[in-house]
N, C-alpha and C positions, 0 to 999 in steps of 0.2 A: 655574440651572447645577447639574447633578447630580454628586455626589461619592459615593465608596464609602468605607466604613469598613474599612481593611485591618488584618487581625490580625497579631501579631508573628511568626508562623511563615510568613508569606505568601512565595511564590516568584514573585509578579507581577513584581518587579524582575529576577529571573534570567530570566524568560521574555522580558521586553521586550529585555534585553540579548542573549540568544541569537538571537531572531528578527531583531533589528537587524543583528547581525553576519553572520548567514546571508543576509541580503538585501544585504549589501555596503555599509551606510550607516554613516557615522560619526555621532556624536551630533549634530554641528552640521548635517550633511546631512539627518538626520531632522527636525530642528527646522525647518529651511528648508522641507522638503516640507510639513510641517504647516501652516507659514504660508502656503505658496502655494495650499494646498487650503482655507484659510479656517477651519482649526482653532485654537482657543486654544493657544498654544505655551508650553511651559515654558522656564525659562532653561537654559542648558547645565549650570549647577551643580545645578539642581533635577533634571534628567534624570539626570545622574551619581549624585546621591544616591538617586534612586529606584531605578535599576538596582542600586545596592548594598544596597537593602533598607531605607532610611531611611523609617520610618513616616510622619513628617511629610511628607516629599516625595511619598510614594505617596498619601497621603490627600489631598494638594493637587492631584493630577492630576484634572481633571474627566473624567467618563465619556466625553464627546465626544472628548476628546483621545485617550483609549485606543482608541476606536473608529476614529478617524483613523489611529492608529498601525497598527491591524490592517489597515486598507485598504491603507496604503502598504507594509506588510511582508508582505502576502499571507498573513494567517492569520486564523483565526476570532477574533472578540473574546472569545468564551468561553474560548479557550485562554489568552489573555493574563490573563484574570481568573480563572483556575483553575476554571472551571466545566466544562472538557472536558480530556481526557486528551491529545487529539491537536491539532496546529495546524489541521486542516481538519475541519469538521463532517461533511462527506461521507465522508471517510476513516473517522472514528470509526463513523459509522453503518453503513458496509459491513462494517467490522471486527466490529462487535457482531452484525450480522445473519448473517454468513457464517463468522466465525471465521478468515477470511483474515488473514495477518499484514499489518501496515502496509507492510512492504517489498514484499510481494506485490502489494498494491493499487497502490502507486506504480509498480512494474515494469509493470503493466498500463496504468495511466495514461500512462506515459512512451512507450509504443509510438507511433511516429509514422507507420508505414507502414499506410495504410488497408487494403491487402490483407491484411496480417498480422492487423490487428484483425478483419477480417471472418472470417478462417479461425478465430481463437481463439473468436470468437462462435459460429460454427458447431459447433465442438468442444463448447462449453459447452451449446448448445441440443440436441446430439445425444442420441437416445434411448439411446445406448450409454454415456453419461457415468456414470450410475449403476453399470453393469457395470464400467466402467474403475476406478471408485473402489473397488468391491469387490475386484477383483483387486489394486490397489495396497495395500489394507488387509491382504490375505493376504500379500503380499510383505513388508510391514512385520513382520507377526507371525513370518514364516519367518526373517527377518534376525535378529530378536531371539532366536529359538530356536537359530539357528547360532551366534550370539555367546556362547551358554551351552553350546557344544559338542555341541548336538543337531542333526544334519543329516538331515531327512526325505528319503527316496528314493522314486522312482517306479520300479517294475518294468515292464519290456516286453520283447518279443521282436523280434529283427531277424535275418533270414536263419537263423532256427531257433536263434539263440543267445539266452540270457537276459541281458538288459542292465539297467542301473539308471542313473538321472540324478537330480541334485539337484532336488527339487521346486521350490526357489526359482529355480534357473537356468532351468528350464522355464517357470515363470510369468513371469519377466522377459522371456524370448523371446517368449512368448505375447502379452504386453501390447504389446511393441514392435511386433510384426507386426500386431495389430489397430489400434493408433493409425496406423501407417503406411498400412494400407488405408483408414482413415477420412480421413486427410489427403489421400491420393491421390484419393478420391471428391470431396472438397470441391474440390480443385484442378481436377478434371475438370469439375465444375459451373461453377466460375468461368470456365474456358476456354470452355465452350459458351456461357455468358452473354455473354462478350466478343465471340465470333463473331456472335451474334444482334444485338448492339448496333452492331457494324460494318456489318451489312446494313441497318439502319434509316436 
């Protein structure tokens, strides 16, 4: 039976308690689930002390029990054991590789509509993605500039009159129009594919 040596500043107990509550389990219910799945179960008192950070109780939890908890509470064992920053290894991997926030990743994961997932996938796959990102980066810079009282203007002529417009407003409109065109193209492709599928 394998045990871990838990140090005095450990937050393993806090993570077990937070994951348990988020999953909607009482301490007794979690112990019962562990028992049903064949894991060595702590007493209610031991679990309570462990969640409160009691070192003796934490060090008395077999590694297999913590792995069982992670399976029942739907989180990575490494998260409970303080080896990872996020509850899910996949989320931490994507976060570190892409820089996307955890909330952004979960928002993508939570999309239930397959058609919306397909549209989002096509947008990300698009050759225009890097172009869109550059425009967004320029918009952010202009927003920062305007917040400091500097409003860059673009000059143009209309019906022989000299006009000017905020460069930020123009770029925002430009980006919205191009994304709209991209989405319309993707939607048209899906509609065409649906027609072809109906004929088969």
